[in-house]
VORO-312252 format. One record per atom (N, C-alpha, C, O): residue in three letters; x, y, z. Coordinates in steps of 0.02 Angstrom, whole numbers, plus 50000, padded with zeros to 5 digits. Each point is the difference from the previous one (the first is absolute). Layout:
ALAXYZ/...
//
This chain:
MET493484815850142/MET500235006549989/MET500015004650063/MET499485000950032/VAL501065001849984/VAL500025004050061/VAL499935007049982/VAL500375002849960/LYS499125000350072/LYS499865007249990/LYS500215003850066/LYS499804998350056/ALA500615006749931/ALA500265003950064/ALA499815007249986/ALA499845001949944/PHE500195002250110/PHE499915007449991/PHE500465003650050/PHE500194997450053/VAL499965008549928/VAL500345004750041/VAL499585006649997/VAL499655001449951/PHE500405002550101/PHE499655006350005/PHE500415005550027/PHE500514998750033/GLY499305007549955/GLY500355005650030/GLY499795006549967/GLY499614999849952/LYS500625005650071/LYS499885006349974/LYS500515001749943/LYS499845003849954/PHE500794993350052/PHE500515001349952/PHE500035007749988/PHE499925002649945/LEU500195000550111/LEU500025007750002/LEU500655002850026/LEU500055002750055/PRO500454996749903/PRO500024997849930/PRO500194992949998/PRO500184996950050/PHE499785000549888/PHE500234993149987/PHE500785001050004/PHE500285005049979/HIS500064989750052/HIS500725000450006/HIS500284993249988/HIS499634995249989/LYS501055004450015/LYS500374993549985/LYS499874994450049/LYS500064994149986/GLY499745008350076/GLY499794995150050/GLY499344996449977/GLY499944993950005/HIS499625009849971/HIS499394997649971/HIS500134995349940/HIS499714994649993/GLU500755008049965/GLU500184996349938/GLU500294993350022/GLU499794994949972/ALA500665004750076/ALA500334993850022/ALA499444995550032/ALA500024993949993/MET499495009150041/MET499494995050031/MET499574996949941/MET499824994150000/ILE500055010249954/ILE499574996949944/ILE500394994949963/ILE499714995049980/ARG500955005950008/ARG500414994749968/ARG500054993750041/ARG500024994449974/PHE499995006550092/PHE500004994550047/PHE499314996549994/PHE499974993949997/ALA499515009750002/ALA499324996949999/ALA499924996149937/ALA499724994550000/LEU500545008249946/LEU499924996049932/LEU500314993550006/LEU499804995449964/GLN500705003850079/GLN500304993550004/GLN499594994350040/GLN500154994150003/HIS499365008850025/HIS499564995650046/HIS499264998849971/HIS499574997150033/CYS500315005249910/CYS499324999449976/CYS499975000049926/CYS500495001649967/ASP498944996650006/ASP499865000049929/ASP499735006049974/ASP500175002249945/VAL499375001050096/VAL499725006249984/VAL500075004450059/VAL499854997850055/LEU500365008949936/LEU500105004850053/LEU499515005449992/LEU499985003049946/SER499634998550103/SER499555005949998/SER500355005550046/SER500274998750054/ILE499705007249919/ILE500285005950040/ILE499455004850007/ILE499705001949949/MET500135000250114/MET499525004750014/MET500345006650024/MET500385000250049/VAL499455005549911/VAL500275006350018/VAL499445003550037/VAL499495001849971/CYS500614999150096/CYS499495002950047/CYS500065007049991/CYS500565002650008/GLU498915001249975/GLU499985007549990/GLU499585003150049/GLU499394999849993/ASP500895003150059/ASP499615003550047/ASP499795007049968/ASP500395003249964/SER498984998950051/SER499695006049966/SER500425006250020/SER499975005149965/ARG500444994850091/ARG500395005650018/ARG500685000749964/ARG500335005150010/GLU499864990249950/GLU500644999649970/GLU500055004149935/GLU499535000149960/HIS501035003250030/HIS500055004749944/HIS500284996849936/HIS499965003049947/ILE500344990850060/ILE500304996849937/ILE499424994949982/ILE499844995650040/PRO499895005049905/PRO499494995449976/PRO500184993149995/PRO500544998349977/GLY498994997350045/GLY500164992650003/GLY500164997349929/GLY500404995449992/GLU499285007749955/GLU500154997949931/GLU500735001349984/GLU500334995949968/LEU499935009950055/LEU500745001449986/LEU500434994650034/LEU500484997549970/ARG499375000850092/ARG500404994850034/ARG499934993349967/ARG500474995949998/LYS498935003049977/LYS499884993549959/LYS500485000149939/LYS500354995149984/SER499665010849982/SER500485000049943/SER500684999150012/SER500364997349958/TRP499885005150101/TRP500724999150027/TRP500134992550003/TRP500544997849978/ILE499014998150048/ILE500084992750007/ILE500004996649932/ILE500404995549987/GLU499155006549970/GLU499914997649932/GLU500635001149961/GLU500234995649964/SER500045010150042/SER500645002149960/SER500574995950025/SER500464998449962/THR499524999950104/THR500594996350029/THR499984992649982/THR500514996649996/PHE498865000749993/PHE499894993249985/PHE499654999649932/PHE499444997549998/PRO500845004749946/PRO499635000449940/PRO499854993549965/PRO499524999549962/ASP500914995250051/ASP499944993949965/ASP499674994650044/ASP499994994249977/HIS499765007050080/HIS499714995050042/HIS499254999249990/HIS499615003850028/ARG500164991349933/ARG499324999449988/ARG499604996750057/ARG499395000050000/ASN500994997350049/ASN499634996650056/ASN499955004850057/ASN499914997850057/ILE500135008949932/ILE499865005450047/ILE499365003449986/ILE499895002449945/GLU499694997950104/GLU499375003949996/GLU500025005750049/GLU500064998950060/ILE499895007349914/ILE499975005850046/ILE499415004049994/ILE499775001649945/LYS499955000250114/LYS499405004350004/LYS500045005150051/LYS500304998950052/VAL499415006949936/VAL499955005150054/VAL499384999150043/VAL499464998749973/PHE500615001850089/PHE499444999450046/PHE499925006550040/PHE500345001150050/PRO499185003449925/PRO499905006350037/PRO499604998150066/PRO499554995949998/TYR500635007050054/TYR499614998550065/TYR499985006250041/TYR500395004749992/ASP499114995250053/ASP499905005550048/ASP500274997850067/ASP499784995050029/HIS500715008949995/HIS500354998450062/HIS499554999750059/HIS500174996850050/GLU499265006449946/GLU499494999750055/GLU499654993650004/GLU499744998350053/VAL500244997749891/VAL499704993749996/VAL500544994350008/VAL499904994950033/LEU500675006349935/LEU500544994950002/LEU500575003750032/LEU500395003149963/PRO499704996750102/PRO500535003650031/PRO500684997149988/PRO500034994149983/ASN500475009250023/ASN500714997249996/ASN500395003650053/ASN499825005250026/SER500784991049987/SER500425002550056/SER500704997549987/SER500084994649973/SER500435009250046/SER500704997049994/SER500144995150052/SER500504996549997/GLU499075003250054/GLU500074994850051/GLU499624993849982/GLU499485000349967/THR500784994050054/THR499674993749990/THR499384999350043/THR500044999950061/SER499384999549907/SER499344999550037/SER499604994149977/SER499894999249940/ALA499884996350107/ALA499614994749984/ALA499325002149972/ALA499764997349950/SER499945007750082/SER499355001949980/SER500005003249932/SER499534998949962/ILE500995005250019/ILE500065002849934/ILE500164994549953/ILE499725000049946/SER500704995250069/SER500204994549954/SER499364996149981/SER499904998149943/GLU499665000750107/GLU499394996249986/GLU499545003549954/GLU499714996949955/ILE500245009650054/ILE499555004349947/ILE500264999449932/ILE499634998849953/TRP501035002050041/TRP500274999549932/TRP500014993249971/TRP499944999049940/ALA500144996050107/ALA499964992949973/ALA499304998749967/ALA499944996949947/ALA499565005550087/ALA499324999149971/ALA499935003549934/ALA499654997449956/GLU500655008150034/GLU500025003649937/GLU500374996749943/GLU499804999949941/PHE500764997450082/PHE500444996349953/PHE499654993349980/PHE500084997849943/ARG499564999150101/ARG499684994049984/ARG499485001549941/ARG499934995849955/LYS499745009850047/LYS499515001749944/LYS500365000449929/LYS499724997949949/HIS500935004950052/HIS500345001149938/HIS500394993749978/HIS500084998849940/TYR500144997350106/TYR500434994049981/TYR499724994150036/TYR500324997650047/PRO499124999849936/PRO499684994350038/PRO500324993449984/PRO499924995250038/ASP500485004349901/ASP500324994149984/ASP500774999950010/ASP500344995349979/HIS499935010050053/HIS500705000450011/HIS500144996550070/HIS499625000350048/THR500974996549950/THR500174995950058/THR500655002550029/THR500254996850047/LEU500045008549932/LEU500645001950025/LEU500065007650000/LEU499865003449951/LEU500374999250106/LEU500165007350011/LEU500725001350010/LEU500294996550041/ILE500015007849929/ILE500745001750014/ILE500015007750015/ILE499775004249962/THR500554997350102/THR500115006350022/THR500675000650029/THR500364995150011/SER499805011650003/SER500635001250043/SER499865002250064/SER500475001650038/GLU498884998849981/GLU499795002750065/GLU499744994450051/GLU499794994549980/PRO500245007350084/PRO499774995250050/PRO499244998649994/PRO499784994550017/TYR499845010149961/TYR499294999349997/TYR499804994749940/TYR499444997449997/GLY501035001449962/GLY499874995149946/GLY499764993350028/GLY499534996949973/GLU500805000950081/GLU499844993450031/GLU499285000250027/GLU499614995249994/LEU500235010450034/LEU499295000850028/LEU499504999949945/LEU499504996450006/VAL500605007149943/VAL499555000849942/VAL499884993049972/VAL499444997949989/ALA501114998649999/ALA499964993049969/ALA499624995650048/ALA499594996049978/ARG500515004550085/ARG499654995250046/ARG499305001650001/ARG499604995350000/PHE500175011050000/PHE499315001949994/PHE499644997149934/PHE499414998250001/MET500985001649946/MET499774998049935/MET500034991949996/MET499674996849959/GLY500705000550084/GLY500084992749992/GLY500424997849946/GLY499874994749972/ILE500675009250011/ILE500454998549948/ILE500725000350026/ILE500105001950058/LYS500384996449905/LYS500704999750020/LYS500335006749992/LYS499825003749954/HIS500684997950090/HIS500355006149994/HIS500724998549994/HIS500264995950038/ILE500095007349915/ILE500734999449996/ILE500325007150007/ILE499925004249956/PRO500454996850099/PRO500305006550012/PRO500615001449952/PRO500394995549986/PHE499695010449991/PHE500615001549957/PHE500375005750033/PHE499745005650006/ASP500894992950016/ASP500455005150022/ASP499675004450056/ASP500045006249993/PRO499674991550057/PRO499625004250050/PRO500505004650032/PRO499785005350023/ASP500864993449982/ASP500465004850035/ASP500335004549947/ASP500475003750017/LYS499324996249922/LYS500215004149946/LYS500805000249994/LYS500335005249996/GLN499934988550006/GLN500734999649992/GLN500204999849927/GLN500535002449981/GLN499034994749976/GLN500184999749925/GLN499955007149970/GLN500465002149964/VAL499015001650049/VAL499915006749976/VAL499835004650056/VAL499415000850016/PRO501095002550016/PRO499915003450060/PRO499635006649989/PRO500325005250007/VAL499084994949977/VAL499605006049986/VAL499284999150008/VAL499764994449988/SER499875010350030/SER499285000050002/SER499715005949963/SER500385004649985/ALA498954995749998/ALA499745005149969/ALA499995006450039/ALA500055005449972/THR499894993850093/THR500005005950051/THR500685003549991/THR500035006249998/MET500554989749998/MET500665002549995/MET500075004249935/MET500305005349999/ILE499404991949949/ILE500085003449935/ILE499585006549998/ILE500225005149973/ARG499174994650057/ARG499605006550000/ARG500315005150044/ARG499895005949989/SER500494992150062/SER500285005250046/SER500635002649969/SER500145005950009/ASP500254990149953/ASP500615002449971/ASP500094996149933/ASP500334994849997/THR499375007949952/THR500014996849938/THR500724999949969/THR500184994949971/PHE500225010550033/PHE500655000449969/PHE500464994850032/PHE500344996449963/THR499695003050103/THR500474995950031/THR499844992349983/THR500434995649998/ASN498975003549991/ASN499764992649986/ASN499884999149924/ASN499684995249981/TRP500565009049979/TRP499924999849924/TRP500194993049971/TRP499654997449956/GLN500835000150066/GLN500224993349972/GLN499534994050011/GLN500064994649972/HIS499455006950072/HIS499514994950017/HIS499375000449958/HIS499534996150007/LEU500475009149945/LEU499435000249961/LEU500114996849932/LEU500535000849969/PRO498984995750008/PRO500054996649930/PRO499995005549945/PRO499755005550012/ASP500514993149933/ASP500035005149945/ASP499285002449982/ASP499935005849980/ALA499544990150026/ALA499375002249980/ALA499725005650050/ALA499575004049981/VAL500684996250079/VAL499725004550052/VAL500425006749997/VAL499725005350016/LYS500904994749965/LYS500455005650009/LYS499775006549965/LYS500075005450028/PRO499644994049910/PRO499785006649970/PRO499485003550040/PRO499985006249999/HIS499614990450036/HIS499485003450040/HIS500325004050055/HIS499735005350016/PHE500804992850015/PHE500315003350053/PHE500605004349982/PHE500245003850043/ALA500024995949896/ALA500615003549984/ALA499855007449998/ALA499485002249974/LEU500985001750055/LEU499985007649994/LEU500435002249941/LEU500604999049996/MET499025004349957/MET500305002149940/MET500125007849995/MET499535004050007/VAL501104997949982/VAL500165007249999/VAL500225001649930/VAL500494997049977/VAL499205007449988/VAL500155001849933/VAL500395006950000/VAL499815004850033/ILE500744995249930/ILE500375006349988/ILE499865002649932/ILE500194997149949/LEU499455008850050/LEU499775003349938/LEU500405006649988/LEU500365002650042/GLY499544999649894/GLY500325006449979/GLY500174999649931/GLY499934994749969/THR500315010950000/THR500215000449932/THR500764998049995/THR500334998250049/GLU499905002449893/GLU500674998249984/GLU500565003950043/GLU499885005750018/SER500674991549998/SER500515003150033/SER499815002950068/SER500205005550018/THR499424990850016/THR499825002450073/THR500234995050052/THR499825000650059/GLY500614994349920/GLY500284995850047/GLY499554994050025/GLY500124997450055/LYS499395000549904/LYS499554994350018/LYS500404993650013/LYS499994997050053/THR500375001149892/THR500374993850009/THR500494999950058/THR500054995150037/THR500315010449972/THR500495000450056/THR499674999350068/THR500234996650045/LEU499175007049959/LEU499655000450067/LEU499734992850010/LEU500034997350055/THR499704999549891/THR499714993350011/THR500534995250031/THR499864996150046/GLU500765004349925/GLU500514995150024/GLU500225001950065/GLU500134995650040/GLN499935011249979/GLN500205002350061/GLN499504997650059/GLN500194997650054/LEU499185003349929/LEU499494997850050/LEU499984992450009/LEU499914997650056/ALA500164998849890/ALA500054992650002/ALA500534998050048/ALA499884995850044/HIS500755007149949/HIS500534998550038/HIS499935002050073/HIS500244996550045/HIS499435009049964/HIS499905002750070/HIS499564995750039/HIS500144998550058/PHE499284999349910/PHE499484996250033/PHE500134992149989/PHE499654995850028/ASN500865002549931/ASN500184993349992/ASN499384996049972/ASN499814994850024/CYS499925008249923/CYS499364997549972/CYS500074998849927/CYS500525001549971/SER498974995749996/SER499974999049927/SER499855006649962/SER499705004850026/TYR500514995049915/TYR499895006149955/TYR499874997849929/TYR500174994449979/VAL499515010349986/VAL499894998749925/VAL500215006149962/VAL499755005550011/LEU500704993649945/LEU500215005449955/LEU499545000449940/LEU499714995049979/GLU500225011149994/GLU499535001549950/GLU500164996149936/GLU500574999849978/ALA498924997149991/ALA500114995949939/ALA500095004949937/ALA500264998049948/GLY499545007950060/GLY500085005149942/GLY500685001249980/GLY500135000949941/ARG500314999150104/ARG500765001549984/ARG500244994149960/ARG500385000849952/ASP499424993350065/ASP500224993849961/ASP499694999349931/ASP500344998449952/LEU499015003050045/LEU499604999149939/LEU500065006049953/LEU500004999249939/ILE500055006850090/ILE500035006249959/ILE500625003250025/ILE499965003650050/PRO500604995549920/PRO500635003350023/PRO500075006949984/PRO500415003450030/ASP499184999349920/ASP500015007249981/ASP499335003050006/ASP499544998149964/SER500385006650079/SER499335003350011/SER499765003849944/SER499415001949999/THR500994999449954/THR499845004149938/THR499804995749943/THR499825002549947/ARG500234990950062/ARG499834995749939/ARG499684993750027/ARG500344995550025/PHE499025004349971/PHE499624993650015/PHE499295000349969/PHE499745005349983/LYS499984988950011/LYS499344999349974/LYS499484999150058/LYS500164998450057/PHE499185002749924/PHE499464999150050/PHE499984993550025/PHE499874999050059/ASP500254996049897/ASP499984992950025/ASP500524997950047/ASP499944995250038/ASP500635008849958/ASP500524998650047/ASP499795001350071/ASP500244996850047/LEU499295008149962/LEU499785001450068/LEU499604994750026/LEU500024998750060/LEU499584997849896/LEU499624993950023/LEU500494994750025/LEU499884996950052/LEU500655002149913/LEU500494995250020/LEU500325001650069/LEU500104995850044/VAL500035010949959/VAL500265002350067/VAL499464998850057/VAL500194997950054/ALA499225003349937/ALA499484999150048/ALA499964992850022/ALA499964998750061/ASN500064996649894/ASN499964993150010/ASN500644997250040/ASN499954996150048/GLU500625006249929/GLU500614997850029/GLU500105002550074/GLU500274996750044/HIS499485009449961/HIS500115003150070/HIS499534996350050/HIS500194998650057/ALA499235000149921/ALA499514996350043/ALA500244993350017/ALA499904997650056/LYS500464998949893/LYS500304993450019/LYS500495000250052/LYS500034995750044/ARG500425010049952/ARG500535000950045/ARG499715001150072/ARG500254997350049/ILE499255006749953/ILE499705001550065/ILE499664993650028/ILE500074998750059/ASN499584997649903/ASN499684993850027/ASN500544994850025/ASN499884996150046/THR500705004149923/THR500524995550024/THR500305002750066/THR500124996150046/ALA500015010349958/ALA500305003250059/ALA499554999150061/ALA500274998450053/VAL499105002549944/VAL499584999950056/VAL499964992750034/VAL499764999150056/LYS500504996049903/LYS500024992550027/LYS500694999050027/LYS500174994350018/GLY500225010749986/GLY500734999150020/GLY500104999350076/GLY499544998150036/ASP501085003549988/ASP500214998650067/ASP499825006050049/ASP500134999450059/SER499595006049918/SER499835005950033/SER499285002049997/SER499674999349949/GLY500095003250106/GLY499325002549997/GLY499935007349978/GLY499465002849996/LEU501124999949990/LEU500005006449977/LEU500315000449923/LEU500524997049989/VAL499205006149968/VAL500245000349927/VAL500025007349981/VAL499515003650009/ILE501074998649965/ILE500115006849972/ILE499984999249925/ILE500364996049971/ILE499205008249998/ILE499944999449929/ILE500145006149961/ILE499705005250014/ASP500734994449937/ASP500225005849962/ASP499495000949942/ASP500014996149952/THR499565008850052/THR499465002149953/THR499444995050000/THR500074994450025/ASP499395007849946/ASP499404995649998/ASP499615001549939/ASP500205003849956/ILE499244992950043/ILE499565000249937/ILE499745007149984/ILE499865001749942/HIS500075002350111/HIS499745006949983/HIS500525003749960/HIS499825003849956/ILE500804995450057/ILE500545003349964/ILE500024997349927/ILE500135003949954/THR499764989950036/THR499974997249934/THR499385002849962/THR500035001149940/ALA499444999850093/ALA499415002649972/ALA500095007449984/ALA499725002649951/SER500655000550087/SER500165007049990/SER500415001249936/SER499905004849962/TYR500574990650029/TYR500445000249941/TYR499524999149936/TYR500115003449949/ALA499394992450055/ALA499534998849944/ALA499655006749982/ALA499975002249943/GLN499795000850112/GLN499675006349990/GLN500475005449970/GLN499825003449952/PHE500784997250077/PHE500455005149981/PHE500314999149929/PHE500105004749962/ALA500034989250027/ALA500334998849930/ALA499504998849942/ALA500115001649942/PHE499314995650080/PHE499574997549944/PHE499275003050004/PHE499594999149956/GLY500305004450098/GLY499345003350012/GLY499444995250007/GLY499435001849982/LYS500684992050042/LYS499424995450006/LYS500104995750068/LYS500534999750032/GLU498914997249982/GLU499994996050065/GLU500394993449986/GLU499974997249946/LEU500375000550104/LEU500304993549999/LEU499494994550023/LEU499765000450057/PRO500064994849902/PRO499494995050024/PRO500374995350048/PRO500434996249979/VAL499395004150084/VAL500344996050050/VAL499504994950030/VAL499475002150025/PRO500694991549975/PRO499534995350033/PRO499955001150075/PRO500485002650029/THR499024995650000/THR499865001250076/THR500544996150037/THR500245002750050/GLU499974991749931/GLU500514996150038/GLU500685003750002/GLU500384999250047/ILE499755004849901/ILE500615003550003/ILE499955006350045/ILE500485001950033/TYR498935001449968/TYR499915005650050/TYR500054997450072/TYR500305003050045/ASN499374990849962/ASN500034997250072/ASN500674998050018/ASN500155000350060/ALA500314997449894/ALA500674998250016/ALA500415006050024/ALA500464999650040/ASN499335006249931/ASN500385006350013/ASN499765003750062/ASN500325004750022/LYS499084993050007/LYS499765003650056/LYS500475000150061/LYS500224994850025/ALA499925011549996/ALA500495000450056/ALA499745003250065/ALA499475003250001/ASN500904995950050/ASN499775002950064/ASN500265007450007/ASN499705004050037/LEU500834997649929/LEU500305006350007/LEU500315002049934/LEU500354996149967/TYR499535010150014/TYR500235002949937/TYR500485006250016/TYR499775005350022/LEU500864993749966/LEU500465005650010/LEU500125003249932/LEU500254996649955/TYR499595009950037/TYR500105003749938/TYR500605004850006/TYR499985004750040/LEU500574994049922/LEU500585004049998/LEU499915006449956/LEU499864999649940/ASP500235005950093/ASP499955006349963/ASP500595000949954/ASP500524997050011/ASN499435006949940/ASN500505001149947/ASN500385006150018/ASN500125004349958/ASP500074996450108/ASP500345005850023/ASP500764998350008/ASP500335003250040/VAL499954992049923/VAL500744998350006/VAL500265001449930/VAL499635000349951/PRO501085000550046/PRO500225000949936/PRO499904994649945/PRO500084994050012/TYR499745008249931/TYR499844995249946/TYR500594996849968/TYR500445003549976/TYR499584989950021/TYR500534996749968/TYR499784997049931/TYR499554995849997/GLN500745006349954/GLN499834997749931/GLN500494994849981/GLN500595001649992/ASP499214992149999/ASP500474994549986/ASP499964997949925/ASP500324995149979/GLY499295008749982/GLY500004999149931/GLY499364995549983/GLY499834999349942/THR499854997850106/THR499394996049981/THR499365003150034/THR499474996949999/ARG500565008650028/ARG499455003350037/ARG499725005849962/ARG500315002549953/LEU499134999550065/LEU499655005849967/LEU500405005950018/LEU500405000150047/ALA499465005649910/ALA500325006750016/ALA499675001950067/ALA499464997850018/GLU500925006750017/GLU499775001850069/GLU499355003350003/GLU499634999050048/ALA500185005149899/ALA499395003149996/ALA499424994949987/ALA499455000850026/GLU500704994349936/GLU499474994549992/GLU499954995950063/GLU499474997550018/ARG501135001750015/ARG499964996150063/ARG499495003150047/ARG499594996650030/ASP500455010549976/ASP499575003250046/ASP499295000149978/ASP499545000650041/GLN500374998949897/GLN499254999149974/GLN499764993050020/GLN499424999050020/LEU501044996149973/LEU499814993050022/LEU499854999350071/LEU499584995950022/ASP500805008650019/ASP499865000250072/ASP499235001750013/ASP499634997050039/ARG500195008249922/ARG499345002350010/ARG499494994749977/ARG499464999350029/SER500704997449921/SER499574994549972/SER499934994150054/SER499464997350012/HIS501135001050018/HIS499984995050053/HIS499565002050055/HIS499624995750023/ARG500395010450001/ARG499615002550057/ARG499284999549981/ARG499584997750040/LYS500265004349899/LYS499294999949974/LYS499694993250000/LYS499434999050021/VAL500964996149955/VAL499784993049998/VAL499904997750069/VAL499464997250013/LEU500965003650032/LEU499974997950071/LEU499375003050035/LEU499664996650039/ALA500195009949947/ALA499455003250030/ALA499364996949970/ALA499504999050034/ALA500534999549901/ALA499384997049969/ALA499824993550027/ALA499424997949999/HIS501124998450026/HIS499884993350030/HIS499925000450082/HIS499964994950035/ASN500035011349988/ASN499945001150071/ASN500554996750044/ASN499894997350054/ILE500725003349916/ILE500594997750033/ILE500255005350047/ILE500135005649979/ASN499944992750085/ASN500235004650052/ASN500764999150005/ASN500264994950022/ILE500105010849954/ILE500704999549999/ILE500335003750058/ILE499735004950023/THR500824993049999/THR500445003150049/THR500605003349963/THR500424996549970/GLU499625009950031/GLU500495003949960/GLU500724998850037/GLU500085000450061/ILE500374998449898/ILE500724999750019/ILE500415005449965/ILE500005000149939/SER500345004150093/SER500365005449967/SER500665001450036/SER500164996950051/GLY500225007849921/GLY500655001850027/GLY500574996449970/GLY499914996749948/ASP500685003750081/ASP500584996949976/ASP499954992350009/ASP499504997550026/TRP501014998749954/TRP500004992750000/TRP499944997250075/TRP499574995850013/PRO500855006750033/PRO499914997850070/PRO499345001850033/PRO499744996250041/ALA499985009649940/ALA499365001950026/ALA499434995349978/ALA499544998450037/ARG500534999649897/ARG499514995849969/ARG500034992850036/ARG499494996950015/PHE501115001249994/PHE500034993350035/PHE499685000150070/PHE499614995650018/GLU500585009650021/GLU499775000950069/GLU499215000350001/GLU499674996950042/GLN500065006849910/GLN499275001049996/GLN499704993249983/GLN499484998450030/ALA500784997649926/ALA499734994249974/ALA500054994750059/ALA499524996450013/VAL501065003250022/VAL500084995450055/VAL499455001150053/VAL499684995350024/ALA500245011049993/ALA499445002050051/ALA499324997949975/ALA499624997350040/ALA500225003849898/ALA499324997749975/ALA499904992950000/ALA499454997750016/VAL501054998449966/VAL499954993049999/VAL499964997150070/VAL499604995550014/SER500835007250031/SER500014997750070/SER499315001150030/SER499774995750038/GLN499885010049946/GLN499365001350029/GLN499504995249975/GLN499554997950037/LEU500515000149898/LEU499574995149968/LEU500064993550036/LEU499504996850015/ILE501125001050000/ILE500114993450032/ILE499745000350072/ILE499734995250027/LYS500375010750005/LYS499745000550073/LYS499254999749996/LYS499724997050045/ASN499955005549909/ASN499275000049999/ASN499724993349977/ASN499394999150001/ASN501034996549981/ASN499764993249972/ASN500314994050035/ASN500064994549972/THR500165006850093/THR500304994450036/THR499504994850019/THR500154994250011/THR499245008249993/THR499474995250022/THR499494999749941/THR499705005149985/LEU500214989249983/LEU499574999049943/LEU499454995350012/LEU499604998849955/
//
């Protein structure tokens, strides 16, 4: 039986890592994966482990463990170093005494294997198959979005939620922003499941909450690192309070799916359009107050968007652009 191992920070785990693991599986019976977690790093090793597990859910011959280490004791460097390789080889020997094969994409892999007295097989050292590195992704996640496995994308996706009461242009602005930024978007499930705001049951809101979360979970695994979302769980919860006077029981996973980086709230200072399925204007304004109350209760920091339609678009573009600028390095 051939036992092999691969190691790395996987910060983040990307498709180059995935390809290396698939390559390694072709050369061994059991593959051990070590997630090296430096105490200075802000993404937990257990989360990185879960990314790999989710990408290889059906491979029983994979063993993954997190190895927390102190960089003062176990130094690392982007440059190939014989002395550092020897130190790590001694550590790996403790964890994998019966492994006979090491697979890496780095020049130091050969040194580590030599110090361990085992075989090394290099995988795509010139990064021709998957031209990306974790450093490239950290420095510009959006440009390298296509190199992230689906399991990793939700952690790095930037989510912008468009909030507000009826007839304030949420859907229109969602589509405008998605077109402007060439990104993914999610339309509210409420308009599909509850076509008339004056006639619905409490349980309908639970269906809306579940469906909307499903749509968000799908969108964040799409082709863009930016997702514009029309409405969120707080608005659904506000409808429950407004129409039925009671709390909407929402599972934690649904709240987590709805968690956004930016909340744009559209003021109700535009002409009201009654299409026959909406509340009366006076009720709409009461609902606006309910929305704001629920958002405040959940400590949601909103960015107000007001004025005519062009002004709203300009304000929203500026807010989203600033969000992207602040998150170019992750």
